[in-house]
KEVEX-463997 format. One record per residue (C-alpha): residue in three letters; z, y, x negated; residue number from 1. Coordinates in Angstrom, 3 decimals. Layout:
KEVEX-463997
{residu: ALA	z: Z	y: Y	x: X	num: NUM}
...
end
This chain:
KEVEX-463997
{residu: MET	z: -0.583	y: 280.977	x: -3.251	num: 1}
{residu: ASP	z: 1.473	y: 280.375	x: 0.133	num: 2}
{residu: LEU	z: 3.997	y: 277.649	x: -0.133	num: 3}
{residu: ASN	z: 5.287	y: 278.945	x: 3.007	num: 4}
{residu: ILE	z: 8.733	y: 280.101	x: 1.232	num: 5}
{residu: ARG	z: 10.922	y: 280.834	x: 3.924	num: 6}
{residu: LYS	z: 11.624	y: 284.682	x: 4.383	num: 7}
{residu: ASP	z: 15.064	y: 284.551	x: 5.999	num: 8}
{residu: TYR	z: 16.940	y: 283.852	x: 3.103	num: 9}
{residu: LYS	z: 20.174	y: 285.385	x: 1.168	num: 10}
{residu: TYR	z: 19.522	y: 283.465	x: -1.877	num: 11}
{residu: ALA	z: 16.055	y: 282.992	x: -3.199	num: 12}
{residu: VAL	z: 17.208	y: 279.990	x: -5.296	num: 13}
{residu: ALA	z: 20.519	y: 277.648	x: -5.213	num: 14}
{residu: CYS	z: 21.343	y: 274.775	x: -7.956	num: 15}
{residu: PRO	z: 24.547	y: 271.673	x: -7.576	num: 16}
{residu: THR	z: 25.876	y: 272.039	x: -11.163	num: 17}
{residu: SER	z: 28.252	y: 271.130	x: -13.546	num: 18}
{residu: MET	z: 29.736	y: 274.357	x: -15.354	num: 19}
{residu: GLY	z: 30.742	y: 274.192	x: -19.149	num: 20}
{residu: VAL	z: 30.575	y: 275.771	x: -21.990	num: 21}
{residu: ARG	z: 28.571	y: 275.669	x: -24.788	num: 22}
{residu: ILE	z: 29.704	y: 276.956	x: -28.761	num: 23}
{residu: THR	z: 27.505	y: 277.799	x: -31.314	num: 24}
{residu: PRO	z: 28.299	y: 278.341	x: -34.882	num: 25}
{residu: ALA	z: 27.234	y: 282.063	x: -36.205	num: 26}
{residu: ASN	z: 24.545	y: 282.964	x: -38.161	num: 27}
{residu: ARG	z: 22.445	y: 279.608	x: -37.706	num: 28}
{residu: MET	z: 25.148	y: 277.482	x: -39.752	num: 29}
{residu: ALA	z: 25.526	y: 273.823	x: -39.150	num: 30}
{residu: VAL	z: 28.475	y: 273.032	x: -37.005	num: 31}
{residu: HIS	z: 30.051	y: 270.818	x: -39.499	num: 32}
{residu: ASN	z: 30.544	y: 273.716	x: -41.831	num: 33}
{residu: SER	z: 30.983	y: 276.451	x: -39.745	num: 34}
{residu: ASN	z: 34.240	y: 278.145	x: -38.813	num: 35}
{residu: GLN	z: 32.757	y: 281.076	x: -36.674	num: 36}
{residu: PHE	z: 31.384	y: 280.003	x: -33.225	num: 37}
{residu: TYR	z: 29.770	y: 281.910	x: -30.242	num: 38}
{residu: MET	z: 31.111	y: 280.979	x: -26.564	num: 39}
{residu: GLN	z: 29.445	y: 280.989	x: -23.678	num: 40}
{residu: ALA	z: 28.949	y: 279.840	x: -20.214	num: 41}
{residu: THR	z: 26.245	y: 277.177	x: -19.627	num: 42}
{residu: SER	z: 24.729	y: 274.676	x: -17.701	num: 43}
{residu: ALA	z: 20.784	y: 273.824	x: -17.416	num: 44}
{residu: GLU	z: 20.494	y: 274.291	x: -13.613	num: 45}
{residu: SER	z: 22.340	y: 277.983	x: -13.493	num: 46}
{residu: ASN	z: 19.564	y: 278.544	x: -16.825	num: 47}
{residu: VAL	z: 16.839	y: 278.030	x: -14.597	num: 48}
{residu: LEU	z: 18.903	y: 280.624	x: -11.745	num: 49}
{residu: ASN	z: 18.871	y: 283.589	x: -14.509	num: 50}
{residu: VAL	z: 15.212	y: 284.444	x: -14.684	num: 51}
{residu: SER	z: 15.306	y: 285.246	x: -10.741	num: 52}
{residu: SER	z: 18.760	y: 286.679	x: -10.947	num: 53}
{residu: SER	z: 18.115	y: 289.102	x: -13.953	num: 54}
{residu: LEU	z: 15.062	y: 290.434	x: -11.476	num: 55}
{residu: GLY	z: 17.000	y: 291.318	x: -8.752	num: 56}
{residu: LYS	z: 17.114	y: 288.142	x: -6.554	num: 57}
{residu: GLU	z: 20.517	y: 286.747	x: -5.386	num: 58}
{residu: CYS	z: 21.075	y: 283.374	x: -6.676	num: 59}
{residu: LEU	z: 23.302	y: 280.947	x: -5.748	num: 60}
{residu: VAL	z: 25.639	y: 277.938	x: -7.987	num: 61}
{residu: LEU	z: 27.124	y: 275.120	x: -5.966	num: 62}
{residu: THR	z: 29.674	y: 273.803	x: -8.406	num: 63}
{residu: LYS	z: 33.259	y: 272.684	x: -8.735	num: 64}
{residu: PHE	z: 36.513	y: 274.295	x: -10.531	num: 65}
{residu: VAL	z: 39.528	y: 273.513	x: -12.541	num: 66}
{residu: LYS	z: 42.460	y: 275.704	x: -10.633	num: 67}
{residu: GLY	z: 44.117	y: 278.250	x: -13.388	num: 68}
{residu: SER	z: 41.799	y: 277.214	x: -16.091	num: 69}
{residu: PRO	z: 40.816	y: 280.169	x: -18.413	num: 70}
{residu: ILE	z: 38.015	y: 278.218	x: -19.009	num: 71}
{residu: ALA	z: 36.769	y: 278.555	x: -15.333	num: 72}
{residu: ASP	z: 37.732	y: 282.264	x: -15.455	num: 73}
{residu: PHE	z: 35.252	y: 282.604	x: -18.028	num: 74}
{residu: ILE	z: 32.622	y: 281.069	x: -16.328	num: 75}
{residu: LYS	z: 32.780	y: 282.884	x: -12.966	num: 76}
{residu: SER	z: 32.989	y: 286.050	x: -14.806	num: 77}
{residu: ASN	z: 30.362	y: 285.227	x: -16.416	num: 78}
{residu: LEU	z: 28.054	y: 284.135	x: -13.733	num: 79}
{residu: ARG	z: 29.118	y: 287.465	x: -11.616	num: 80}
{residu: SER	z: 27.856	y: 289.050	x: -14.462	num: 81}
{residu: ARG	z: 24.354	y: 287.550	x: -14.211	num: 82}
{residu: ASN	z: 24.028	y: 288.097	x: -10.604	num: 83}
{residu: ILE	z: 24.746	y: 284.548	x: -9.864	num: 84}
{residu: ALA	z: 27.047	y: 284.100	x: -6.946	num: 85}
{residu: TYR	z: 29.102	y: 280.480	x: -6.686	num: 86}
{residu: GLU	z: 30.749	y: 278.530	x: -4.570	num: 87}
{residu: GLY	z: 33.091	y: 275.963	x: -5.283	num: 88}
{residu: ALA	z: 36.587	y: 273.734	x: -4.597	num: 89}
{residu: GLU	z: 39.210	y: 273.670	x: -7.114	num: 90}
{residu: VAL	z: 40.900	y: 271.007	x: -7.890	num: 91}
{residu: ASP	z: 44.470	y: 270.994	x: -10.641	num: 92}
{residu: GLN	z: 43.810	y: 269.966	x: -13.868	num: 93}
{residu: GLY	z: 46.486	y: 267.193	x: -13.772	num: 94}
{residu: GLY	z: 48.109	y: 267.491	x: -17.304	num: 95}
{residu: PRO	z: 46.677	y: 267.629	x: -20.501	num: 96}
{residu: TRP	z: 44.578	y: 264.419	x: -19.914	num: 97}
{residu: GLY	z: 43.162	y: 265.347	x: -16.350	num: 98}
{residu: PHE	z: 40.086	y: 267.440	x: -15.630	num: 99}
{residu: ARG	z: 38.618	y: 270.105	x: -17.451	num: 100}
{residu: HIS	z: 35.276	y: 272.137	x: -17.840	num: 101}
{residu: GLN	z: 32.436	y: 270.233	x: -20.369	num: 102}
{residu: PHE	z: 32.145	y: 271.478	x: -23.952	num: 103}
{residu: ASN	z: 28.608	y: 271.393	x: -25.586	num: 104}
{residu: ILE	z: 28.970	y: 271.966	x: -29.471	num: 105}
{residu: ALA	z: 24.954	y: 272.704	x: -30.640	num: 106}
{residu: ASP	z: 24.183	y: 274.578	x: -33.784	num: 107}
{residu: SER	z: 20.591	y: 276.515	x: -33.886	num: 108}
{residu: GLY	z: 19.804	y: 274.479	x: -36.932	num: 109}
{residu: PHE	z: 17.567	y: 276.420	x: -39.538	num: 110}
{residu: GLY	z: 14.011	y: 275.734	x: -40.901	num: 111}
{residu: LEU	z: 13.479	y: 272.118	x: -41.672	num: 112}
{residu: ARG	z: 17.177	y: 271.598	x: -40.718	num: 113}
{residu: ALA	z: 17.124	y: 270.416	x: -37.015	num: 114}
{residu: PRO	z: 19.237	y: 271.169	x: -34.345	num: 115}
{residu: ARG	z: 22.115	y: 269.329	x: -33.697	num: 116}
{residu: VAL	z: 23.676	y: 269.073	x: -30.142	num: 117}
{residu: TRP	z: 27.131	y: 267.240	x: -29.353	num: 118}
{residu: ASN	z: 28.242	y: 266.748	x: -25.619	num: 119}
{residu: ASP	z: 31.833	y: 266.366	x: -25.389	num: 120}
{residu: ARG	z: 32.075	y: 265.833	x: -21.525	num: 121}
{residu: ALA	z: 35.061	y: 263.077	x: -20.788	num: 122}
{residu: GLY	z: 37.036	y: 264.290	x: -17.929	num: 123}
{residu: GLU	z: 34.420	y: 266.544	x: -16.777	num: 124}
{residu: VAL	z: 35.315	y: 268.215	x: -13.157	num: 125}
{residu: GLY	z: 31.725	y: 268.472	x: -11.977	num: 126}
{residu: ARG	z: 30.952	y: 265.185	x: -12.171	num: 127}
{residu: THR	z: 33.621	y: 264.580	x: -9.188	num: 128}
{residu: MET	z: 31.571	y: 267.278	x: -6.968	num: 129}
{residu: THR	z: 30.874	y: 265.643	x: -3.181	num: 130}
{residu: ILE	z: 28.806	y: 267.156	x: -0.675	num: 131}
{residu: SER	z: 31.986	y: 267.544	x: 1.553	num: 132}
{residu: GLU	z: 33.261	y: 270.302	x: -0.761	num: 133}
{residu: PHE	z: 30.234	y: 272.463	x: 0.876	num: 134}
{residu: ASP	z: 29.294	y: 273.900	x: 4.280	num: 135}
{residu: VAL	z: 25.565	y: 273.079	x: 3.816	num: 136}
{residu: ASP	z: 24.882	y: 274.372	x: 7.812	num: 137}
{residu: ARG	z: 26.071	y: 277.550	x: 6.790	num: 138}
{residu: ILE	z: 24.367	y: 277.952	x: 3.086	num: 139}
{residu: PHE	z: 21.170	y: 276.345	x: 4.284	num: 140}
{residu: GLY	z: 21.229	y: 277.319	x: 8.085	num: 141}
{residu: THR	z: 23.262	y: 280.738	x: 8.614	num: 142}
{residu: GLU	z: 22.503	y: 282.383	x: 5.141	num: 143}
{residu: GLY	z: 19.063	y: 280.585	x: 4.117	num: 144}
{residu: VAL	z: 17.722	y: 279.768	x: 0.698	num: 145}
{residu: GLY	z: 14.251	y: 279.973	x: -0.365	num: 146}
{residu: ILE	z: 14.229	y: 277.020	x: -2.775	num: 147}
{residu: LEU	z: 16.744	y: 274.847	x: -3.935	num: 148}
{residu: HIS	z: 16.448	y: 273.873	x: -7.365	num: 149}
{residu: LEU	z: 17.769	y: 269.942	x: -8.692	num: 150}
{residu: SER	z: 17.798	y: 268.623	x: -11.807	num: 151}
{residu: GLY	z: 17.827	y: 265.241	x: -13.250	num: 152}
{residu: LEU	z: 21.181	y: 266.012	x: -15.110	num: 153}
{residu: ILE	z: 23.082	y: 266.625	x: -12.091	num: 154}
{residu: ALA	z: 20.889	y: 264.339	x: -10.362	num: 155}
{residu: ALA	z: 22.444	y: 261.453	x: -12.571	num: 156}
{residu: MET	z: 25.697	y: 263.032	x: -13.909	num: 157}
{residu: SER	z: 28.033	y: 260.089	x: -11.468	num: 158}
{residu: PRO	z: 27.441	y: 258.378	x: -8.540	num: 159}
{residu: GLU	z: 29.437	y: 261.578	x: -6.530	num: 160}
{residu: THR	z: 26.908	y: 263.651	x: -7.985	num: 161}
{residu: THR	z: 23.676	y: 261.649	x: -7.049	num: 162}
{residu: GLN	z: 25.062	y: 261.417	x: -3.802	num: 163}
{residu: CYS	z: 25.635	y: 265.204	x: -3.515	num: 164}
{residu: CYS	z: 22.713	y: 265.780	x: -4.760	num: 165}
{residu: LEU	z: 20.342	y: 263.522	x: -1.996	num: 166}
{residu: GLU	z: 22.414	y: 265.278	x: 0.587	num: 167}
{residu: LEU	z: 21.942	y: 268.549	x: -0.630	num: 168}
{residu: ALA	z: 17.899	y: 267.577	x: -0.336	num: 169}
{residu: ARG	z: 17.914	y: 266.419	x: 2.891	num: 170}
{residu: ALA	z: 19.918	y: 269.299	x: 4.248	num: 171}
{residu: ALA	z: 17.041	y: 271.475	x: 2.578	num: 172}
{residu: LYS	z: 14.486	y: 269.752	x: 4.459	num: 173}
{residu: LYS	z: 16.424	y: 270.089	x: 7.354	num: 174}
{residu: TYR	z: 16.317	y: 274.007	x: 7.283	num: 175}
{residu: GLY	z: 13.035	y: 274.231	x: 5.615	num: 176}
{residu: THR	z: 14.294	y: 275.304	x: 1.939	num: 177}
{residu: LEU	z: 11.460	y: 274.320	x: -0.679	num: 178}
{residu: ILE	z: 12.672	y: 271.665	x: -3.244	num: 179}
{residu: SER	z: 12.597	y: 272.166	x: -6.928	num: 180}
{residu: PHE	z: 13.245	y: 268.845	x: -9.239	num: 181}
{residu: ASP	z: 13.242	y: 268.643	x: -12.802	num: 182}
{residu: LEU	z: 13.658	y: 265.273	x: -13.502	num: 183}
{residu: ASN	z: 15.010	y: 265.749	x: -17.008	num: 184}
{residu: HIS	z: 15.678	y: 262.210	x: -17.988	num: 185}
{residu: ARG	z: 18.567	y: 261.642	x: -20.113	num: 186}
{residu: ALA	z: 19.159	y: 258.033	x: -21.347	num: 187}
{residu: THR	z: 22.934	y: 258.517	x: -21.840	num: 188}
{residu: PHE	z: 23.013	y: 259.295	x: -17.839	num: 189}
{residu: TRP	z: 21.229	y: 256.080	x: -16.508	num: 190}
{residu: LYS	z: 22.578	y: 253.487	x: -18.977	num: 191}
{residu: GLY	z: 23.805	y: 250.999	x: -16.271	num: 192}
{residu: ARG	z: 22.582	y: 252.721	x: -13.268	num: 193}
{residu: GLU	z: 18.557	y: 252.386	x: -13.400	num: 194}
{residu: GLU	z: 18.376	y: 250.574	x: -10.678	num: 195}
{residu: GLU	z: 20.712	y: 253.045	x: -8.562	num: 196}
{residu: LEU	z: 19.219	y: 256.147	x: -10.118	num: 197}
{residu: HIS	z: 15.478	y: 254.693	x: -9.490	num: 198}
{residu: ALA	z: 16.037	y: 255.018	x: -5.680	num: 199}
{residu: ALA	z: 18.065	y: 258.100	x: -5.801	num: 200}
{residu: PHE	z: 14.797	y: 259.711	x: -7.673	num: 201}
{residu: HIS	z: 12.319	y: 258.400	x: -5.820	num: 202}
{residu: GLU	z: 13.760	y: 259.911	x: -2.622	num: 203}
{residu: ILE	z: 14.064	y: 263.288	x: -4.028	num: 204}
{residu: ALA	z: 10.598	y: 263.466	x: -5.425	num: 205}
{residu: SER	z: 9.635	y: 261.984	x: -2.241	num: 206}
{residu: VAL	z: 10.523	y: 265.277	x: -0.498	num: 207}
{residu: ALA	z: 9.863	y: 268.274	x: -3.520	num: 208}
{residu: ASP	z: 7.535	y: 270.843	x: -3.005	num: 209}
{residu: VAL	z: 8.017	y: 271.144	x: -7.561	num: 210}
{residu: LEU	z: 8.230	y: 268.765	x: -9.872	num: 211}
{residu: VAL	z: 8.434	y: 269.457	x: -13.314	num: 212}
{residu: GLY	z: 8.748	y: 267.012	x: -16.161	num: 213}
{residu: ASN	z: 6.941	y: 265.687	x: -19.450	num: 214}
{residu: GLU	z: 5.427	y: 262.360	x: -19.674	num: 215}
{residu: GLU	z: 8.452	y: 260.647	x: -20.217	num: 216}
{residu: ASP	z: 10.527	y: 261.809	x: -17.642	num: 217}
{residu: PHE	z: 7.879	y: 261.003	x: -15.010	num: 218}
{residu: GLN	z: 8.140	y: 257.283	x: -16.483	num: 219}
{residu: LEU	z: 11.574	y: 256.586	x: -17.072	num: 220}
{residu: CYS	z: 12.535	y: 258.578	x: -14.014	num: 221}
{residu: LEU	z: 9.878	y: 257.608	x: -11.316	num: 222}
{residu: GLY	z: 8.459	y: 254.242	x: -13.106	num: 223}
{residu: PHE	z: 4.677	y: 255.427	x: -14.131	num: 224}
{residu: LYS	z: 3.563	y: 253.533	x: -16.805	num: 225}
{residu: GLY	z: 0.549	y: 256.463	x: -17.286	num: 226}
{residu: PRO	z: -2.359	y: 256.302	x: -19.606	num: 227}
{residu: GLU	z: -1.905	y: 256.150	x: -23.195	num: 228}
{residu: ALA	z: -1.649	y: 259.190	x: -24.965	num: 229}
{residu: GLY	z: -4.231	y: 258.551	x: -27.787	num: 230}
{residu: GLY	z: -2.276	y: 260.399	x: -30.241	num: 231}
{residu: LYS	z: 1.064	y: 262.582	x: -30.872	num: 232}
{residu: ASP	z: -1.795	y: 266.118	x: -31.077	num: 233}
{residu: LEU	z: -0.717	y: 268.559	x: -28.133	num: 234}
{residu: SER	z: -4.402	y: 268.272	x: -27.266	num: 235}
{residu: SER	z: -3.715	y: 264.408	x: -26.313	num: 236}
{residu: LYS	z: -0.785	y: 265.122	x: -24.432	num: 237}
{residu: ILE	z: -2.748	y: 267.711	x: -21.854	num: 238}
{residu: GLU	z: -5.057	y: 265.047	x: -21.038	num: 239}
{residu: SER	z: -2.830	y: 262.069	x: -21.143	num: 240}
{residu: PHE	z: -0.253	y: 264.273	x: -18.892	num: 241}
{residu: LYS	z: -3.247	y: 265.370	x: -16.276	num: 242}
{residu: GLY	z: -4.146	y: 261.200	x: -15.804	num: 243}
{residu: MET	z: -0.476	y: 260.872	x: -15.272	num: 244}
{residu: ILE	z: -0.116	y: 263.516	x: -12.817	num: 245}
{residu: THR	z: -2.946	y: 262.086	x: -10.497	num: 246}
{residu: GLU	z: -1.269	y: 259.088	x: -9.781	num: 247}
{residu: VAL	z: 2.099	y: 261.185	x: -9.123	num: 248}
{residu: MET	z: 0.048	y: 263.298	x: -6.864	num: 249}
{residu: THR	z: -1.565	y: 259.789	x: -4.659	num: 250}
{residu: LYS	z: 2.983	y: 258.292	x: -4.935	num: 251}
{residu: TYR	z: 4.186	y: 261.986	x: -3.781	num: 252}
{residu: PRO	z: 1.933	y: 263.675	x: -1.801	num: 253}
{residu: ASN	z: 4.484	y: 265.944	x: -0.758	num: 254}
{residu: ALA	z: 4.735	y: 268.096	x: -3.717	num: 255}
{residu: LYS	z: 2.302	y: 270.554	x: -4.084	num: 256}
{residu: VAL	z: 3.207	y: 272.122	x: -7.627	num: 257}
{residu: TYR	z: 3.414	y: 269.828	x: -10.996	num: 258}
{residu: GLY	z: 4.137	y: 271.377	x: -14.478	num: 259}
{residu: THR	z: 5.360	y: 270.634	x: -17.638	num: 260}
{residu: THR	z: 5.936	y: 272.243	x: -20.946	num: 261}
{residu: LEU	z: 4.216	y: 271.189	x: -24.250	num: 262}
{residu: ARG	z: 6.373	y: 271.705	x: -27.235	num: 263}
{residu: GLN	z: 5.110	y: 270.929	x: -31.061	num: 264}
{residu: VAL	z: 8.262	y: 271.645	x: -33.572	num: 265}
{residu: LEU	z: 7.241	y: 273.182	x: -36.755	num: 266}
{residu: SER	z: 10.408	y: 274.047	x: -37.753	num: 267}
{residu: ALA	z: 13.636	y: 275.197	x: -36.340	num: 268}
{residu: ASN	z: 12.432	y: 278.580	x: -36.220	num: 269}
{residu: GLU	z: 8.923	y: 278.070	x: -34.908	num: 270}
{residu: HIS	z: 7.202	y: 275.946	x: -32.440	num: 271}
{residu: LEU	z: 3.875	y: 275.355	x: -30.852	num: 272}
{residu: TRP	z: 4.136	y: 276.178	x: -27.408	num: 273}
{residu: GLY	z: 2.197	y: 275.879	x: -23.794	num: 274}
{residu: GLY	z: 2.028	y: 274.831	x: -20.210	num: 275}
{residu: LEU	z: 0.925	y: 272.957	x: -17.849	num: 276}
{residu: LEU	z: 0.437	y: 273.713	x: -14.225	num: 277}
{residu: HIS	z: -1.174	y: 271.958	x: -11.011	num: 278}
{residu: ALA	z: -1.477	y: 273.210	x: -7.743	num: 279}
{residu: ASP	z: -3.782	y: 274.679	x: -5.065	num: 280}
{residu: GLY	z: -5.659	y: 271.560	x: -6.211	num: 281}
{residu: GLN	z: -6.370	y: 273.087	x: -9.992	num: 282}
{residu: TRP	z: -5.325	y: 272.709	x: -13.601	num: 283}
{residu: CYS	z: -3.651	y: 275.648	x: -15.420	num: 284}
{residu: VAL	z: -3.446	y: 275.324	x: -19.097	num: 285}
{residu: GLU	z: -1.973	y: 277.196	x: -21.294	num: 286}
{residu: GLU	z: -2.978	y: 276.260	x: -24.993	num: 287}
{residu: PRO	z: -0.070	y: 276.164	x: -26.890	num: 288}
{residu: ARG	z: 0.014	y: 279.138	x: -29.599	num: 289}
{residu: PRO	z: 3.093	y: 279.704	x: -32.179	num: 290}
{residu: ILE	z: 6.299	y: 281.242	x: -31.117	num: 291}
{residu: GLN	z: 9.084	y: 282.132	x: -33.427	num: 292}
{residu: VAL	z: 12.425	y: 280.292	x: -32.347	num: 293}
{residu: MET	z: 16.061	y: 281.745	x: -32.744	num: 294}
{residu: ASP	z: 17.472	y: 279.458	x: -30.352	num: 295}
{residu: ARG	z: 15.212	y: 276.718	x: -28.675	num: 296}
{residu: ILE	z: 18.234	y: 275.371	x: -26.205	num: 297}
{residu: GLY	z: 16.936	y: 276.615	x: -22.464	num: 298}
{residu: GLY	z: 13.179	y: 276.827	x: -23.323	num: 299}
{residu: GLY	z: 12.597	y: 274.657	x: -20.297	num: 300}
{residu: ASP	z: 14.637	y: 276.113	x: -18.088	num: 301}
{residu: GLY	z: 13.624	y: 279.585	x: -18.839	num: 302}
{residu: PHE	z: 9.963	y: 278.107	x: -17.992	num: 303}
{residu: THR	z: 11.185	y: 276.719	x: -14.817	num: 304}
{residu: GLY	z: 13.018	y: 279.490	x: -14.052	num: 305}
{residu: GLY	z: 10.034	y: 281.564	x: -14.797	num: 306}
{residu: LEU	z: 7.797	y: 279.343	x: -12.658	num: 307}
{residu: LEU	z: 9.838	y: 279.500	x: -9.512	num: 308}
{residu: TYR	z: 10.213	y: 283.508	x: -9.674	num: 309}
{residu: GLY	z: 6.475	y: 283.524	x: -9.339	num: 310}
{residu: LEU	z: 6.286	y: 280.723	x: -6.677	num: 311}
{residu: LEU	z: 8.985	y: 283.672	x: -4.783	num: 312}
{residu: SER	z: 6.659	y: 286.275	x: -5.568	num: 313}
{residu: GLY	z: 3.857	y: 284.422	x: -3.600	num: 314}
{residu: TRP	z: 1.498	y: 284.736	x: -6.955	num: 315}
{residu: GLU	z: -1.593	y: 282.583	x: -7.850	num: 316}
{residu: PRO	z: -1.095	y: 279.494	x: -10.211	num: 317}
{residu: ALA	z: -1.937	y: 280.822	x: -13.595	num: 318}
{residu: GLN	z: -0.026	y: 283.902	x: -12.960	num: 319}
{residu: CYS	z: 3.101	y: 281.609	x: -12.054	num: 320}
{residu: LEU	z: 2.455	y: 279.488	x: -15.351	num: 321}
{residu: GLN	z: 2.020	y: 282.218	x: -17.421	num: 322}
{residu: PHE	z: 5.177	y: 283.994	x: -16.582	num: 323}
{residu: GLY	z: 7.185	y: 279.991	x: -16.920	num: 324}
{residu: TRP	z: 5.345	y: 280.069	x: -20.638	num: 325}
{residu: ALA	z: 7.102	y: 283.580	x: -21.409	num: 326}
{residu: SER	z: 10.116	y: 283.117	x: -19.884	num: 327}
{residu: GLY	z: 10.447	y: 280.320	x: -22.233	num: 328}
{residu: VAL	z: 9.965	y: 282.428	x: -25.408	num: 329}
{residu: LEU	z: 12.037	y: 284.491	x: -24.241	num: 330}
{residu: ALA	z: 15.178	y: 282.428	x: -23.923	num: 331}
{residu: ALA	z: 14.030	y: 280.898	x: -27.016	num: 332}
{residu: SER	z: 14.166	y: 284.618	x: -28.787	num: 333}
{residu: SER	z: 17.766	y: 284.492	x: -27.568	num: 334}
{residu: LEU	z: 21.580	y: 282.648	x: -28.689	num: 335}
{residu: ASN	z: 22.286	y: 282.692	x: -25.074	num: 336}
{residu: ASP	z: 20.584	y: 279.296	x: -23.246	num: 337}
{residu: TYR	z: 18.960	y: 281.443	x: -20.542	num: 338}
{residu: ALA	z: 15.848	y: 284.005	x: -20.026	num: 339}
{residu: GLU	z: 17.539	y: 287.183	x: -19.065	num: 340}
{residu: PRO	z: 14.628	y: 289.587	x: -18.603	num: 341}
{residu: ALA	z: 15.151	y: 293.319	x: -18.668	num: 342}
{residu: ASP	z: 12.330	y: 293.424	x: -16.181	num: 343}
{residu: GLU	z: 8.817	y: 292.135	x: -15.243	num: 344}
{residu: LYS	z: 6.965	y: 293.804	x: -17.576	num: 345}
{residu: GLN	z: 9.265	y: 292.291	x: -20.587	num: 346}
{residu: ILE	z: 7.993	y: 289.385	x: -19.550	num: 347}
{residu: TRP	z: 4.015	y: 290.309	x: -19.687	num: 348}
{residu: ASP	z: 4.783	y: 291.458	x: -22.528	num: 349}
{residu: VAL	z: 5.870	y: 288.594	x: -24.289	num: 350}
{residu: TYR	z: 2.856	y: 286.842	x: -22.681	num: 351}
{residu: ALA	z: 0.368	y: 288.912	x: -23.879	num: 352}
{residu: GLY	z: 2.012	y: 289.131	x: -27.594	num: 353}
{residu: ASN	z: 2.628	y: 292.940	x: -27.505	num: 354}
{residu: ALA	z: 6.038	y: 293.211	x: -30.037	num: 355}
{residu: ARG	z: 5.502	y: 296.935	x: -30.140	num: 356}
{residu: VAL	z: 8.711	y: 298.898	x: -29.982	num: 357}
{residu: GLN	z: 9.074	y: 300.064	x: -26.289	num: 358}
{residu: ARG	z: 10.350	y: 304.178	x: -26.170	num: 359}
end
């Protein structure tokens, strides 16, 4: 599949994001009754980059930091270890009640005890990110970017980040960079800003080359009503999503790739996991199959990251979907929020169901 991705890029994938940390109880305990926590640097957008960065492609995070913060230092060190470059302004904390990096407090759940997520984002420095803090002509023009990945989370986080994402999309379009847009609707981010965000998301979707999201994302972010699902089973969701994307393609004809994941939760430890992709005028379907889950957070980001890696590699649509599906599985097999494959073979072994020991 040839998407005319520019070849002369320094960064395979770049994204704007607000970096923070996640703390997770040890041994799948719940947050409220645990006294040991594992801390990792995280954001939905950087999670997507991690598939390509792990497999040797240089990637770039555009973000913002609190100057002199040990949490900022922790985040920078983590990104470097993941082969992800970063750029971002540094601002003074401004005292104990000033800026900081977000804390995401979440457990993994166990059995029929569902995972719980608590976001603590007051004073988040990334919410103040603006386009003036980045040299877009150098990044997109001189150095070059293959794909700009935008998420509905950063695009809706604040008026500043919304405008920043719009400007980045315009710069990407100007310099021939493909745009990937994961709609990723969050009701708490949209409250009171619905009209403004509908307009912004419409503009980004209009220039996007890759659109990712579930049925609800397309409905709430872009205003599609969509066909009736006809039930809650995954086969009904597949047909329902296909019907909706037919409408989406009419309104957003610039996009060449449309994708979504399919997930049914059997327990915190086991899900049915599938995927859908429309590209090159054809539907590709990965029928849901059971997967074991260590921590579900980041599975969707892993899917998108694997999909983008396939597109960068020029693979056929079915291969891109398969690699995305398996990258999501790999992310769910780790306590980290992102897929970090050792090599392509590891992803393809996951897809093939080959869990035999590798010697």
